[in-house]
PDB file of N, CA, C, O and CB in Angstrom:
ATOM      1  N   MET A   1     -50.072 -15.352 -11.663  1.00  0.00           N
ATOM      2  CA  MET A   1     -50.118 -14.913 -12.131  1.00  0.00           C
ATOM      3  C   MET A   1     -51.098 -14.895 -13.606  1.00  0.00           C
ATOM      4  O   MET A   1     -51.267 -15.798 -14.426  1.00  0.00           O
ATOM      5  CB  MET A   1     -49.242 -14.900 -11.849  1.00  0.00           C
ATOM      6  N   PRO A   2     -51.632 -13.548 -13.572  1.00  0.00           N
ATOM      7  CA  PRO A   2     -52.551 -13.657 -15.141  1.00  0.00           C
ATOM      8  C   PRO A   2     -51.259 -13.865 -16.766  1.00  0.00           C
ATOM      9  O   PRO A   2     -50.068 -13.572 -16.879  1.00  0.00           O
ATOM     10  CB  PRO A   2     -53.685 -11.554 -15.347  1.00  0.00           C
ATOM     11  N   LYS A   3     -52.004 -14.329 -17.498  1.00  0.00           N
ATOM     12  CA  LYS A   3     -51.617 -14.432 -18.410  1.00  0.00           C
ATOM     13  C   LYS A   3     -51.201 -12.694 -18.864  1.00  0.00           C
ATOM     14  O   LYS A   3     -51.663 -11.703 -18.298  1.00  0.00           O
ATOM     15  CB  LYS A   3     -52.573 -15.311 -19.099  1.00  0.00           C
ATOM     16  N   MET A   4     -49.984 -12.685 -20.298  1.00  0.00           N
ATOM     17  CA  MET A   4     -49.514 -11.767 -20.854  1.00  0.00           C
ATOM     18  C   MET A   4     -50.445 -11.666 -22.061  1.00  0.00           C
ATOM     19  O   MET A   4     -50.769 -12.592 -22.805  1.00  0.00           O
ATOM     20  CB  MET A   4     -48.131 -11.931 -21.042  1.00  0.00           C
ATOM     21  N   LYS A   5     -50.774 -10.540 -22.122  1.00  0.00           N
ATOM     22  CA  LYS A   5     -51.646  -9.995 -23.150  1.00  0.00           C
ATOM     23  C   LYS A   5     -50.445  -9.378 -24.747  1.00  0.00           C
ATOM     24  O   LYS A   5     -49.405  -8.724 -24.826  1.00  0.00           O
ATOM     25  CB  LYS A   5     -52.652  -8.488 -22.175  1.00  0.00           C
ATOM     26  N   THR A   6     -51.296 -10.005 -25.664  1.00  0.00           N
ATOM     27  CA  THR A   6     -50.437  -9.803 -26.913  1.00  0.00           C
ATOM     28  C   THR A   6     -50.803  -8.263 -26.950  1.00  0.00           C
ATOM     29  O   THR A   6     -51.784  -7.783 -26.383  1.00  0.00           O
ATOM     30  CB  THR A   6     -50.868 -10.805 -28.416  1.00  0.00           C
ATOM     31  N   LYS A   7     -49.708  -7.429 -27.834  1.00  0.00           N
ATOM     32  CA  LYS A   7     -50.464  -6.622 -28.467  1.00  0.00           C
ATOM     33  C   LYS A   7     -51.094  -6.387 -29.963  1.00  0.00           C
ATOM     34  O   LYS A   7     -50.669  -6.819 -31.035  1.00  0.00           O
ATOM     35  CB  LYS A   7     -49.936  -5.864 -28.209  1.00  0.00           C
ATOM     36  N   SER A   8     -52.084  -5.678 -29.738  1.00  0.00           N
ATOM     37  CA  SER A   8     -53.171  -6.104 -31.125  1.00  0.00           C
ATOM     38  C   SER A   8     -53.066  -5.656 -32.221  1.00  0.00           C
ATOM     39  O   SER A   8     -53.762  -5.812 -33.225  1.00  0.00           O
ATOM     40  CB  SER A   8     -54.479  -5.809 -31.063  1.00  0.00           C
ATOM     41  N   GLY A   9     -51.781  -4.826 -31.956  1.00  0.00           N
ATOM     42  CA  GLY A   9     -51.140  -4.059 -33.324  1.00  0.00           C
ATOM     43  C   GLY A   9     -49.965  -4.919 -33.652  1.00  0.00           C
ATOM     44  O   GLY A   9     -49.583  -4.985 -34.821  1.00  0.00           O
ATOM     45  N   ALA A  10     -49.527  -5.403 -32.958  1.00  0.00           N
ATOM     46  CA  ALA A  10     -47.955  -5.825 -33.415  1.00  0.00           C
ATOM     47  C   ALA A  10     -48.926  -7.476 -34.330  1.00  0.00           C
ATOM     48  O   ALA A  10     -48.566  -7.954 -35.406  1.00  0.00           O
ATOM     49  CB  ALA A  10     -46.323  -6.269 -31.429  1.00  0.00           C
ATOM     50  N   LYS A  11     -50.293  -8.058 -33.360  1.00  0.00           N
ATOM     51  CA  LYS A  11     -50.892  -9.519 -34.103  1.00  0.00           C
ATOM     52  C   LYS A  11     -50.668  -9.248 -35.973  1.00  0.00           C
ATOM     53  O   LYS A  11     -50.269  -9.922 -36.923  1.00  0.00           O
ATOM     54  CB  LYS A  11     -53.063  -9.744 -33.610  1.00  0.00           C
ATOM     55  N   LYS A  12     -51.288  -7.608 -35.709  1.00  0.00           N
ATOM     56  CA  LYS A  12     -51.945  -7.591 -37.002  1.00  0.00           C
ATOM     57  C   LYS A  12     -50.691  -7.653 -38.138  1.00  0.00           C
ATOM     58  O   LYS A  12     -50.872  -8.030 -39.296  1.00  0.00           O
ATOM     59  CB  LYS A  12     -52.938  -6.167 -37.134  1.00  0.00           C
ATOM     60  N   ARG A  13     -49.180  -7.146 -37.509  1.00  0.00           N
ATOM     61  CA  ARG A  13     -48.234  -6.421 -38.263  1.00  0.00           C
ATOM     62  C   ARG A  13     -47.401  -7.671 -38.749  1.00  0.00           C
ATOM     63  O   ARG A  13     -46.799  -7.953 -39.786  1.00  0.00           O
ATOM     64  CB  ARG A  13     -47.393  -5.235 -37.386  1.00  0.00           C
ATOM     65  N   PHE A  14     -47.673  -8.405 -37.327  1.00  0.00           N
ATOM     66  CA  PHE A  14     -46.343 -10.348 -38.078  1.00  0.00           C
ATOM     67  C   PHE A  14     -47.346 -10.954 -38.017  1.00  0.00           C
ATOM     68  O   PHE A  14     -48.514 -10.840 -37.645  1.00  0.00           O
ATOM     69  CB  PHE A  14     -44.710 -11.516 -36.934  1.00  0.00           C
ATOM     70  N   LYS A  15     -45.930 -12.385 -38.942  1.00  0.00           N
ATOM     71  CA  LYS A  15     -46.290 -13.113 -38.174  1.00  0.00           C
ATOM     72  C   LYS A  15     -44.838 -14.059 -38.169  1.00  0.00           C
ATOM     73  O   LYS A  15     -43.734 -13.758 -38.623  1.00  0.00           O
ATOM     74  CB  LYS A  15     -47.701 -13.665 -38.555  1.00  0.00           C
ATOM     75  N   VAL A  16     -45.224 -15.145 -37.568  1.00  0.00           N
ATOM     76  CA  VAL A  16     -44.029 -15.847 -37.262  1.00  0.00           C
ATOM     77  C   VAL A  16     -44.209 -17.085 -37.847  1.00  0.00           C
ATOM     78  O   VAL A  16     -45.284 -17.684 -37.881  1.00  0.00           O
ATOM     79  CB  VAL A  16     -43.713 -15.951 -35.835  1.00  0.00           C
ATOM     80  N   SER A  17     -43.065 -17.508 -38.352  1.00  0.00           N
ATOM     81  CA  SER A  17     -43.040 -18.735 -39.811  1.00  0.00           C
ATOM     82  C   SER A  17     -42.459 -19.888 -38.684  1.00  0.00           C
ATOM     83  O   SER A  17     -41.542 -19.607 -37.912  1.00  0.00           O
ATOM     84  CB  SER A  17     -41.554 -18.297 -41.648  1.00  0.00           C
ATOM     85  N   ALA A  18     -43.113 -21.197 -38.703  1.00  0.00           N
ATOM     86  CA  ALA A  18     -42.798 -22.204 -38.394  1.00  0.00           C
ATOM     87  C   ALA A  18     -41.127 -22.405 -37.910  1.00  0.00           C
ATOM     88  O   ALA A  18     -40.990 -23.124 -36.920  1.00  0.00           O
ATOM     89  CB  ALA A  18     -43.274 -22.879 -39.424  1.00  0.00           C
ATOM     90  N   SER A  19     -40.155 -21.971 -38.372  1.00  0.00           N
ATOM     91  CA  SER A  19     -38.825 -21.881 -38.223  1.00  0.00           C
ATOM     92  C   SER A  19     -38.805 -21.048 -37.085  1.00  0.00           C
ATOM     93  O   SER A  19     -38.171 -21.578 -36.172  1.00  0.00           O
ATOM     94  CB  SER A  19     -38.067 -21.401 -39.398  1.00  0.00           C
ATOM     95  N   GLY A  20     -39.179 -20.148 -36.855  1.00  0.00           N
ATOM     96  CA  GLY A  20     -39.473 -18.970 -35.960  1.00  0.00           C
ATOM     97  C   GLY A  20     -38.892 -17.192 -36.185  1.00  0.00           C
ATOM     98  O   GLY A  20     -38.702 -16.266 -35.396  1.00  0.00           O
ATOM     99  N   ARG A  21     -38.712 -17.399 -38.151  1.00  0.00           N
ATOM    100  CA  ARG A  21     -38.293 -16.058 -38.793  1.00  0.00           C
ATOM    101  C   ARG A  21     -39.396 -14.757 -38.181  1.00  0.00           C
ATOM    102  O   ARG A  21     -40.614 -14.931 -38.164  1.00  0.00           O
ATOM    103  CB  ARG A  21     -38.423 -16.262 -40.668  1.00  0.00           C
ATOM    104  N   ILE A  22     -39.119 -14.213 -37.979  1.00  0.00           N
ATOM    105  CA  ILE A  22     -40.669 -13.265 -37.970  1.00  0.00           C
ATOM    106  C   ILE A  22     -40.605 -12.370 -38.814  1.00  0.00           C
ATOM    107  O   ILE A  22     -39.673 -11.573 -38.926  1.00  0.00           O
ATOM    108  CB  ILE A  22     -41.114 -12.448 -36.665  1.00  0.00           C
ATOM    109  N   LYS A  23     -42.040 -12.442 -39.792  1.00  0.00           N
ATOM    110  CA  LYS A  23     -41.979 -11.630 -41.211  1.00  0.00           C
ATOM    111  C   LYS A  23     -43.054 -10.173 -40.975  1.00  0.00           C
ATOM    112  O   LYS A  23     -43.801 -10.039 -40.006  1.00  0.00           O
ATOM    113  CB  LYS A  23     -42.681 -12.838 -42.704  1.00  0.00           C
ATOM    114  N   ARG A  24     -42.949  -9.482 -41.761  1.00  0.00           N
ATOM    115  CA  ARG A  24     -43.181  -8.083 -41.990  1.00  0.00           C
ATOM    116  C   ARG A  24     -43.528  -7.697 -43.509  1.00  0.00           C
ATOM    117  O   ARG A  24     -42.923  -8.202 -44.455  1.00  0.00           O
ATOM    118  CB  ARG A  24     -41.936  -7.337 -41.530  1.00  0.00           C
ATOM    119  N   GLY A  25     -44.722  -6.606 -43.683  1.00  0.00           N
ATOM    120  CA  GLY A  25     -45.049  -6.668 -45.099  1.00  0.00           C
ATOM    121  C   GLY A  25     -44.381  -5.530 -45.434  1.00  0.00           C
ATOM    122  O   GLY A  25     -44.217  -4.924 -44.375  1.00  0.00           O
ATOM    123  N   GLN A  26     -43.901  -4.905 -46.345  1.00  0.00           N
ATOM    124  CA  GLN A  26     -43.319  -4.089 -46.677  1.00  0.00           C
ATOM    125  C   GLN A  26     -44.152  -2.302 -46.752  1.00  0.00           C
ATOM    126  O   GLN A  26     -45.313  -2.094 -47.108  1.00  0.00           O
ATOM    127  CB  GLN A  26     -42.848  -4.779 -47.826  1.00  0.00           C
ATOM    128  N   ALA A  27     -43.104  -1.207 -46.290  1.00  0.00           N
ATOM    129  CA  ALA A  27     -43.484   0.095 -46.231  1.00  0.00           C
ATOM    130  C   ALA A  27     -43.651   0.666 -47.547  1.00  0.00           C
ATOM    131  O   ALA A  27     -43.395   0.015 -48.560  1.00  0.00           O
ATOM    132  CB  ALA A  27     -42.592   0.824 -45.485  1.00  0.00           C
ATOM    133  N   PHE A  28     -44.077   1.880 -47.574  1.00  0.00           N
ATOM    134  CA  PHE A  28     -44.295   2.697 -48.747  1.00  0.00           C
ATOM    135  C   PHE A  28     -45.197   2.516 -50.018  1.00  0.00           C
ATOM    136  O   PHE A  28     -45.276   3.318 -50.948  1.00  0.00           O
ATOM    137  CB  PHE A  28     -43.203   2.803 -49.179  1.00  0.00           C
ATOM    138  N   LYS A  29     -45.924   1.213 -49.886  1.00  0.00           N
ATOM    139  CA  LYS A  29     -47.119   1.085 -51.042  1.00  0.00           C
ATOM    140  C   LYS A  29     -48.757   0.984 -50.823  1.00  0.00           C
ATOM    141  O   LYS A  29     -49.679   0.261 -51.201  1.00  0.00           O
ATOM    142  CB  LYS A  29     -46.827  -0.190 -51.766  1.00  0.00           C
ATOM    143  N   ARG A  30     -48.506   2.449 -49.765  1.00  0.00           N
ATOM    144  CA  ARG A  30     -50.387   2.625 -49.757  1.00  0.00           C
ATOM    145  C   ARG A  30     -50.802   3.890 -50.229  1.00  0.00           C
ATOM    146  O   ARG A  30     -52.006   4.070 -50.045  1.00  0.00           O
ATOM    147  CB  ARG A  30     -51.176   2.560 -48.153  1.00  0.00           C
ATOM    148  N   HIS A  31     -50.139   4.947 -50.845  1.00  0.00           N
ATOM    149  CA  HIS A  31     -50.570   6.025 -51.206  1.00  0.00           C
ATOM    150  C   HIS A  31     -49.308   6.829 -51.694  1.00  0.00           C
ATOM    151  O   HIS A  31     -48.163   6.719 -51.255  1.00  0.00           O
ATOM    152  CB  HIS A  31     -51.359   6.591 -50.151  1.00  0.00           C
ATOM    153  N   ILE A  32     -49.815   7.775 -52.831  1.00  0.00           N
ATOM    154  CA  ILE A  32     -48.689   8.708 -53.358  1.00  0.00           C
ATOM    155  C   ILE A  32     -48.014   7.012 -54.799  1.00  0.00           C
ATOM    156  O   ILE A  32     -46.825   6.780 -55.016  1.00  0.00           O
ATOM    157  CB  ILE A  32     -47.109   9.416 -51.400  1.00  0.00           C
ATOM    158  N   LEU A  33     -48.874   6.432 -55.272  1.00  0.00           N
ATOM    159  CA  LEU A  33     -48.140   5.804 -55.662  1.00  0.00           C
ATOM    160  C   LEU A  33     -47.732   6.111 -57.334  1.00  0.00           C
ATOM    161  O   LEU A  33     -46.948   5.502 -58.062  1.00  0.00           O
ATOM    162  CB  LEU A  33     -48.627   4.659 -55.260  1.00  0.00           C
ATOM    163  N   THR A  34     -48.354   6.972 -57.536  1.00  0.00           N
ATOM    164  CA  THR A  34     -48.086   7.416 -59.163  1.00  0.00           C
ATOM    165  C   THR A  34     -46.872   8.274 -59.296  1.00  0.00           C
ATOM    166  O   THR A  34     -46.749   9.074 -60.223  1.00  0.00           O
ATOM    167  CB  THR A  34     -49.370   8.334 -59.836  1.00  0.00           C
ATOM    168  N   LYS A  35     -46.048   8.116 -58.436  1.00  0.00           N
ATOM    169  CA  LYS A  35     -44.742   9.197 -58.896  1.00  0.00           C
ATOM    170  C   LYS A  35     -43.679   7.893 -58.743  1.00  0.00           C
ATOM    171  O   LYS A  35     -42.516   7.964 -59.140  1.00  0.00           O
ATOM    172  CB  LYS A  35     -44.322  10.918 -57.578  1.00  0.00           C
ATOM    173  N   LYS A  36     -44.255   6.687 -58.104  1.00  0.00           N
ATOM    174  CA  LYS A  36     -43.029   5.701 -58.033  1.00  0.00           C
ATOM    175  C   LYS A  36     -43.521   4.813 -59.406  1.00  0.00           C
ATOM    176  O   LYS A  36     -44.538   4.784 -60.100  1.00  0.00           O
ATOM    177  CB  LYS A  36     -42.892   4.661 -56.334  1.00  0.00           C
ATOM    178  N   THR A  37     -42.410   4.215 -59.395  1.00  0.00           N
ATOM    179  CA  THR A  37     -41.909   3.813 -60.553  1.00  0.00           C
ATOM    180  C   THR A  37     -42.589   2.379 -60.711  1.00  0.00           C
ATOM    181  O   THR A  37     -42.645   1.974 -59.550  1.00  0.00           O
ATOM    182  CB  THR A  37     -40.327   3.856 -60.547  1.00  0.00           C
ATOM    183  N   THR A  38     -43.241   1.208 -61.698  1.00  0.00           N
ATOM    184  CA  THR A  38     -43.941   0.417 -61.607  1.00  0.00           C
ATOM    185  C   THR A  38     -42.758  -1.231 -61.076  1.00  0.00           C
ATOM    186  O   THR A  38     -42.961  -2.391 -60.719  1.00  0.00           O
ATOM    187  CB  THR A  38     -44.821   0.579 -63.059  1.00  0.00           C
ATOM    188  N   LYS A  39     -41.682  -0.420 -61.309  1.00  0.00           N
ATOM    189  CA  LYS A  39     -40.985  -1.559 -60.428  1.00  0.00           C
ATOM    190  C   LYS A  39     -40.474  -1.634 -59.059  1.00  0.00           C
ATOM    191  O   LYS A  39     -39.910  -2.444 -58.323  1.00  0.00           O
ATOM    192  CB  LYS A  39     -39.995  -1.873 -60.977  1.00  0.00           C
ATOM    193  N   ARG A  40     -40.880  -0.537 -59.040  1.00  0.00           N
ATOM    194  CA  ARG A  40     -40.031  -0.258 -57.598  1.00  0.00           C
ATOM    195  C   ARG A  40     -42.150  -0.780 -56.516  1.00  0.00           C
ATOM    196  O   ARG A  40     -42.382  -1.302 -55.426  1.00  0.00           O
ATOM    197  CB  ARG A  40     -39.019   2.500 -57.451  1.00  0.00           C
ATOM    198  N   ILE A  41     -42.931  -0.336 -57.450  1.00  0.00           N
ATOM    199  CA  ILE A  41     -43.867  -0.748 -56.386  1.00  0.00           C
ATOM    200  C   ILE A  41     -44.044  -2.225 -56.185  1.00  0.00           C
ATOM    201  O   ILE A  41     -44.324  -2.655 -55.066  1.00  0.00           O
ATOM    202  CB  ILE A  41     -45.171  -0.183 -56.654  1.00  0.00           C
ATOM    203  N   ARG A  42     -43.837  -3.330 -57.616  1.00  0.00           N
ATOM    204  CA  ARG A  42     -43.256  -4.342 -57.812  1.00  0.00           C
ATOM    205  C   ARG A  42     -42.803  -5.181 -56.601  1.00  0.00           C
ATOM    206  O   ARG A  42     -43.408  -6.054 -55.979  1.00  0.00           O
ATOM    207  CB  ARG A  42     -42.362  -4.003 -58.561  1.00  0.00           C
ATOM    208  N   GLN A  43     -41.184  -4.511 -56.391  1.00  0.00           N
ATOM    209  CA  GLN A  43     -40.904  -5.095 -55.929  1.00  0.00           C
ATOM    210  C   GLN A  43     -40.794  -4.663 -53.737  1.00  0.00           C
ATOM    211  O   GLN A  43     -40.086  -4.798 -52.738  1.00  0.00           O
ATOM    212  CB  GLN A  43     -39.943  -5.332 -56.961  1.00  0.00           C
ATOM    213  N   LEU A  44     -41.997  -4.161 -54.206  1.00  0.00           N
ATOM    214  CA  LEU A  44     -42.470  -3.841 -52.843  1.00  0.00           C
ATOM    215  C   LEU A  44     -43.597  -5.101 -52.493  1.00  0.00           C
ATOM    216  O   LEU A  44     -44.342  -5.068 -51.513  1.00  0.00           O
ATOM    217  CB  LEU A  44     -43.195  -2.179 -52.816  1.00  0.00           C
ATOM    218  N   ARG A  45     -43.573  -5.839 -53.162  1.00  0.00           N
ATOM    219  CA  ARG A  45     -44.993  -6.993 -53.187  1.00  0.00           C
ATOM    220  C   ARG A  45     -44.624  -7.924 -51.827  1.00  0.00           C
ATOM    221  O   ARG A  45     -43.451  -8.020 -51.466  1.00  0.00           O
ATOM    222  CB  ARG A  45     -45.072  -8.265 -54.955  1.00  0.00           C
ATOM    223  N   GLY A  46     -45.552  -8.501 -51.208  1.00  0.00           N
ATOM    224  CA  GLY A  46     -44.672  -9.631 -50.925  1.00  0.00           C
ATOM    225  C   GLY A  46     -44.252  -9.091 -48.893  1.00  0.00           C
ATOM    226  O   GLY A  46     -44.369  -7.987 -48.362  1.00  0.00           O
ATOM    227  N   MET A  47     -43.843 -10.240 -48.380  1.00  0.00           N
ATOM    228  CA  MET A  47     -43.439 -10.406 -46.922  1.00  0.00           C
ATOM    229  C   MET A  47     -42.130  -9.962 -46.955  1.00  0.00           C
ATOM    230  O   MET A  47     -41.703  -9.844 -48.104  1.00  0.00           O
ATOM    231  CB  MET A  47     -43.542 -11.860 -46.307  1.00  0.00           C
ATOM    232  N   THR A  48     -40.929  -9.521 -45.593  1.00  0.00           N
ATOM    233  CA  THR A  48     -39.966  -9.201 -45.752  1.00  0.00           C
ATOM    234  C   THR A  48     -39.601  -9.897 -44.099  1.00  0.00           C
ATOM    235  O   THR A  48     -40.551 -10.112 -43.347  1.00  0.00           O
ATOM    236  CB  THR A  48     -39.862  -7.682 -46.277  1.00  0.00           C
ATOM    237  N   GLU A  49     -38.351 -10.169 -43.702  1.00  0.00           N
ATOM    238  CA  GLU A  49     -38.017 -10.676 -42.223  1.00  0.00           C
ATOM    239  C   GLU A  49     -37.873  -8.995 -41.482  1.00  0.00           C
ATOM    240  O   GLU A  49     -37.495  -7.929 -41.969  1.00  0.00           O
ATOM    241  CB  GLU A  49     -36.237 -11.854 -42.152  1.00  0.00           C
ATOM    242  N   VAL A  50     -38.377  -9.377 -40.079  1.00  0.00           N
ATOM    243  CA  VAL A  50     -37.476  -8.210 -39.631  1.00  0.00           C
ATOM    244  C   VAL A  50     -36.660  -7.941 -39.160  1.00  0.00           C
ATOM    245  O   VAL A  50     -36.228  -8.928 -38.566  1.00  0.00           O
ATOM    246  CB  VAL A  50     -37.654  -7.657 -39.218  1.00  0.00           C
ATOM    247  N   HIS A  51     -35.992  -7.010 -38.990  1.00  0.00           N
ATOM    248  CA  HIS A  51     -34.182  -6.626 -38.854  1.00  0.00           C
ATOM    249  C   HIS A  51     -33.716  -7.332 -37.507  1.00  0.00           C
ATOM    250  O   HIS A  51     -34.401  -7.402 -36.486  1.00  0.00           O
ATOM    251  CB  HIS A  51     -33.764  -4.642 -38.656  1.00  0.00           C
ATOM    252  N   ALA A  52     -32.639  -7.760 -37.649  1.00  0.00           N
ATOM    253  CA  ALA A  52     -32.087  -8.332 -36.124  1.00  0.00           C
ATOM    254  C   ALA A  52     -31.891  -7.583 -34.981  1.00  0.00           C
ATOM    255  O   ALA A  52     -31.561  -8.102 -33.914  1.00  0.00           O
ATOM    256  CB  ALA A  52     -30.833  -8.867 -36.183  1.00  0.00           C
ATOM    257  N   SER A  53     -32.167  -5.771 -35.207  1.00  0.00           N
ATOM    258  CA  SER A  53     -32.358  -5.094 -34.046  1.00  0.00           C
ATOM    259  C   SER A  53     -33.917  -5.009 -33.438  1.00  0.00           C
ATOM    260  O   SER A  53     -34.294  -4.762 -32.293  1.00  0.00           O
ATOM    261  CB  SER A  53     -31.807  -3.768 -34.321  1.00  0.00           C
ATOM    262  N   ASP A  54     -34.450  -5.223 -34.296  1.00  0.00           N
ATOM    263  CA  ASP A  54     -36.140  -5.132 -33.708  1.00  0.00           C
ATOM    264  C   ASP A  54     -36.584  -6.336 -33.257  1.00  0.00           C
ATOM    265  O   ASP A  54     -37.463  -6.178 -32.410  1.00  0.00           O
ATOM    266  CB  ASP A  54     -37.296  -4.722 -34.826  1.00  0.00           C
ATOM    267  N   LYS A  55     -36.303  -7.594 -33.506  1.00  0.00           N
ATOM    268  CA  LYS A  55     -36.621  -9.158 -32.985  1.00  0.00           C
ATOM    269  C   LYS A  55     -37.241  -8.863 -32.004  1.00  0.00           C
ATOM    270  O   LYS A  55     -38.392  -9.098 -31.635  1.00  0.00           O
ATOM    271  CB  LYS A  55     -35.483 -10.200 -32.602  1.00  0.00           C
ATOM    272  N   ALA A  56     -36.260  -8.226 -31.509  1.00  0.00           N
ATOM    273  CA  ALA A  56     -36.538  -8.454 -29.556  1.00  0.00           C
ATOM    274  C   ALA A  56     -37.886  -7.462 -29.489  1.00  0.00           C
ATOM    275  O   ALA A  56     -38.861  -8.209 -29.559  1.00  0.00           O
ATOM    276  CB  ALA A  56     -34.830  -7.596 -28.144  1.00  0.00           C
ATOM    277  N   MET A  57     -38.129  -6.677 -29.427  1.00  0.00           N
ATOM    278  CA  MET A  57     -38.992  -5.722 -29.539  1.00  0.00           C
ATOM    279  C   MET A  57     -40.338  -6.647 -29.494  1.00  0.00           C
ATOM    280  O   MET A  57     -41.208  -6.887 -28.656  1.00  0.00           O
ATOM    281  CB  MET A  57     -38.720  -4.790 -30.842  1.00  0.00           C
ATOM    282  N   VAL A  58     -40.029  -7.069 -30.939  1.00  0.00           N
ATOM    283  CA  VAL A  58     -41.472  -7.718 -31.755  1.00  0.00           C
ATOM    284  C   VAL A  58     -41.918  -9.038 -30.757  1.00  0.00           C
ATOM    285  O   VAL A  58     -43.005  -9.160 -30.193  1.00  0.00           O
ATOM    286  CB  VAL A  58     -41.045  -8.423 -33.699  1.00  0.00           C
ATOM    287  N   ARG A  59     -41.089  -9.721 -30.719  1.00  0.00           N
ATOM    288  CA  ARG A  59     -40.964 -10.870 -29.403  1.00  0.00           C
ATOM    289  C   ARG A  59     -41.601 -10.349 -28.275  1.00  0.00           C
ATOM    290  O   ARG A  59     -42.493 -11.099 -27.879  1.00  0.00           O
ATOM    291  CB  ARG A  59     -39.394 -11.235 -28.877  1.00  0.00           C
ATOM    292  N   SER A  60     -41.463  -9.345 -27.625  1.00  0.00           N
ATOM    293  CA  SER A  60     -41.760  -8.731 -26.396  1.00  0.00           C
ATOM    294  C   SER A  60     -43.306  -8.502 -26.664  1.00  0.00           C
ATOM    295  O   SER A  60     -44.133  -8.658 -25.766  1.00  0.00           O
ATOM    296  CB  SER A  60     -40.833  -7.352 -26.066  1.00  0.00           C
ATOM    297  N   MET A  61     -43.606  -8.169 -27.793  1.00  0.00           N
ATOM    298  CA  MET A  61     -45.282  -7.588 -28.013  1.00  0.00           C
ATOM    299  C   MET A  61     -46.191  -8.495 -28.408  1.00  0.00           C
ATOM    300  O   MET A  61     -47.420  -8.430 -28.380  1.00  0.00           O
ATOM    301  CB  MET A  61     -45.493  -6.499 -29.118  1.00  0.00           C
ATOM    302  N   MET A  62     -45.062  -9.836 -28.992  1.00  0.00           N
ATOM    303  CA  MET A  62     -45.824 -11.064 -28.807  1.00  0.00           C
ATOM    304  C   MET A  62     -45.962 -12.196 -28.124  1.00  0.00           C
ATOM    305  O   MET A  62     -46.225 -13.209 -28.770  1.00  0.00           O
ATOM    306  CB  MET A  62     -45.816 -11.439 -29.476  1.00  0.00           C
ATOM    307  N   PRO A  63     -45.816 -12.283 -26.668  1.00  0.00           N
ATOM    308  CA  PRO A  63     -45.236 -13.655 -26.253  1.00  0.00           C
ATOM    309  C   PRO A  63     -45.763 -14.376 -26.125  1.00  0.00           C
ATOM    310  O   PRO A  63     -45.690 -14.536 -24.907  1.00  0.00           O
ATOM    311  CB  PRO A  63     -44.694 -13.875 -25.421  1.00  0.00           C
ATOM    312  N   TYR A  64     -46.674 -15.461 -26.676  1.00  0.00           N
ATOM    313  CA  TYR A  64     -46.806 -16.517 -27.425  1.00  0.00           C
ATOM    314  C   TYR A  64     -46.893 -17.013 -28.910  1.00  0.00           C
ATOM    315  O   TYR A  64     -47.269 -18.057 -29.442  1.00  0.00           O
ATOM    316  CB  TYR A  64     -47.533 -16.773 -27.031  1.00  0.00           C
ATOM    317  N   ALA A  65     -46.310 -15.646 -29.418  1.00  0.00           N
ATOM    318  CA  ALA A  65     -46.638 -16.414 -30.840  1.00  0.00           C
ATOM    319  C   ALA A  65     -45.017 -17.319 -31.070  1.00  0.00           C
ATOM    320  O   ALA A  65     -44.844 -18.037 -32.055  1.00  0.00           O
ATOM    321  CB  ALA A  65     -47.054 -14.974 -32.423  1.00  0.00           C
TER     322      ALA A  65
END
C-alpha cells in the first residue's frame, strides 16, 4: 500500500497541537481593513480552534499530523 499524501493546502493552514487540537488562523484580516474597527482587527489576531464539525475533514486531509 502506498503512503497517503497530505493536502498541501491543509498543511499550510492548520497546525496540530501536542494535545491533538487543530488550530487555524482567523479569517477576515487580509484586506478591506479600513472600515473594520481597531478592536475588531485586534481580536482577529492569533489562532483559534477548528470547529468540532470540521475536525474529521481536516484530519482526513492531514493523515500523519
